[in-house]
Phi, psi and omega in degrees: 000125184234091182283150180146157187249355184302311185296309186289325177295320179296318178298308183297321182291340181256013170276154178306325173225126180276113185300335181291346178269352185243336183272147168253137187226158160249128186250131186236124176230177183138188179257312179232148175093359183299314183296320179296317179296316177302315182296317180295316180294311182300315183296323179289320177300317178295317179296339179277357177098011178261161174265116189239139176253152177224135177231115181249156177218133357282174172294166184262283183267322179212160183305326184296330186286355173284346187242112186222151169233128184050042176064024174239136186282154177300138181290158178299322180297312182294318180300311183293322182295315180290322177299319179296320178299315182294322177298318177299317178297317182297318178298318181294316182295321180297328182263355184293139181254352185237109173244150173243131180081171176064209182284159175280353183274147177274178179300329183277359181278166178302336181291334183236309180075163177288161181297141171288167181298322179291321177297320182293316180291331176294317177297318178302313181299311184295321178296315180298316180300318180293314181295334178271000177053052178289155177284323184208146173241131175259116190245124175267132177295143178283304179209123178078250181169298185305313183254012181283148184297341178279350185271060184240012182264149180055038175284164179299118181298335184251033181289104183283355180281348182267117179289144178239147183280152168280106188292347175295336181274348190291136179299125183296330181293327179291316177300319181298318178302314183296319181296323178299315180293317185294326181292344179284341180285169179281144179271075180223192186296339180290345178262015177250143179303142181255145180285329179219126188246328178270102188275314185226136174241127183251139178241111174277178181307135182249134178210184181289121175197148184054040181299136181095335179264322180237010179149159182254355177207174185298323180296314179295320179295320178297319179299316180297315182293330181291351181294351178276350183293139183235158179299144174063022180256176172251132180250124179252115180257113180285168178299135183248172176301136182305329183287339183229008186300316183297312182295315182296312182297318180295318180299311181296315182298314181298315180294320181298316185279312190270326183260310187266351174061044173294156182275319181227145173233123182249117178263102186298318181298318180293317179295325180296328180284326185265345182260164177275089178242121182236149173257121180233160179232129177222129179053044178064017176242134178276146176224149165256128176262123188220143177276125182236151178305134182277082181262127178292124182295345178264001183266101185290344180273355178060025178277149173214164186274004184092354178285159178234158175230142180275130176237157178244125179247123182287142176254095185272322180294134185287153178108139181295333180294342182290344174295315179294319178298320180296323180292322176300312180298318181301312182290330174294316179294321178297321178293318177302319181291307190274328186261337186235007171080020178276074193285351178279353175281117183229168173305325181292318180287329175297315179301313181297320180293320182287322187282340181252017185292146179231122176213092189285155174082011178234104184051043186262125174280133178230137172251110188261126173274100187292336180283307181293338177274002180063023173277326176242155176294158186292345183276359178287136181283302180263126185229006181274136174226120179269130179224161168247127183244136181212144182270017182307123185225012175214166185303320183295315178293329179291327176298315178300315179297313181300317179297320180292317179296321177302320180293335180277311188289335178284346178247007180268119181295141182233156180272060178267160171300141184298341181276350180295144180285166186297325181299328181279342187274048175234154182290158173265173183236138167255106180272121172251107193240139172221136187236152172284138179301133180100347178287160181278076185297320181302313181293324178295317179296323178301324180284312187288319187272320180049233183252026182273085189291339183273349183296146172268135181233109183244132180256138178221155173273164171244162179283143180301130179291144182297132175076011182230070187295340181279353181262131174217157183278142174298144181278167177299327178292321176302315182291319180296317179299316180296320180294316181291329180277353192287288184204171178299319180300314183292320178299319179295315181297325180300324180288337183264019173067015174286337178260127180222161182231127182245153180284340182204161175298321180302316179299319180293320179295321178297315179297320179296320178299319182296329181288339180083180183292333180246138176240119183055040176081001180250137169302137186231123178270133181258127182235124174256119188203181176111338182192142173295333180291325175289319177302319179296320177302319180297315179298319179295315179299320183281350181071027181267127177247109186289337185231149171277166178271141181294134181236013179291163180289142177264000000 
């Protein structure tokens, strides 16, 4: 992993049109919950009648699905075409002998280097969004914020450190390719450079993750993530862990006001305490009831009398933490409406956006047909396996997962003797876990397993994600060491064969299928977790495609 902005800024600045000057964005950082917040905002923007782009990191099943417009992924043709254009540009820049300004070194020199895989896919995404003339792009930070490849908006227009090409040397065929693509866009204000492009920056819960790369403690990590804040923007600070909420909120607020000159800072936790926000349930669906400014949807001036109206926003994504994510998204949408003139965002479009949101691989129930997925031979009679899949990959996300599973197993009927006490009448769990090498497996296991001695804990590797050579799966020995180092309970369970190691996720699913719905007379819930990369493997095995391909005109 090579963080820094020199390479990508140089690339973008030397394109015929720099997409960061044309796109308007909402930028989302944090440790957990970023994807959910992005999904809620994007879905609501689309429901409001705008054309919205979304860029998530990492990709889920394949690199293309990180890049979407109106929740449809970029087509293979468009992806390849833009990638080829960028490759042509990169080759030209590497061989260019004439730069003006900045360093005397070219992109291919040690000072800049070729684009990393993440930088390249980021450029592809931004170019596609610009060429498609989207109204807004919702961008998820890859890692940290300050030095992340997505942090290229509202840069200093007069940054002399960025070398620029002598366009007289530029290959005419490359320019011609770009013009063909650019002419496909609409000739409207979205194709004119913008004075300010990063409108809102959202901060989801921040905790220890990527330690050593973006900071050695929560304060340093918060400082790094705050680097996405831009002048005259709105900053939305989501609810944080009680143990660090004061420090995190103060750090972000101070940097936003004093260093980065943001216009507004919204403290969601503080507003939640002072506002009338209620959690209600109707027809088995959770809602947050919240007082919102009573803005007339026909009032283009966004004026209101100070009155409020209560609206109900559905919480469709599972888990209690989604209430906090929904509030971050709500206040971001409110800022777009009230501070930046996005007047088509209404309580009605918020409701539509929230109730139809899609965010796969996060506390997601899947019913897998093992036969049609070629996991089992066709002669098997019963081939359905129900699982819950989640990408929890750090202790904080694991707490959310554990709480959600607890809410399920305590309400799952079991074939116990009627004389058994209530504590015993809960289902057991078969955990199928795969971790990224270097993660704090011991701490994650402490959260997930707790004192549940009957749970099955199976470790599996995941396949290396495309274009991410720095990511690898923890080995069975890594997992075994973490299990033995964990606690007395885990060490004991390891001796009783509750802990097992499989060569592949497929092998573990077959074994789980053979055990049946009940294990030792107990209903057993199957959970696949530990990494988004493992979750993606499950989707691939099951043949599930969460998104359609974009078919809009280019």
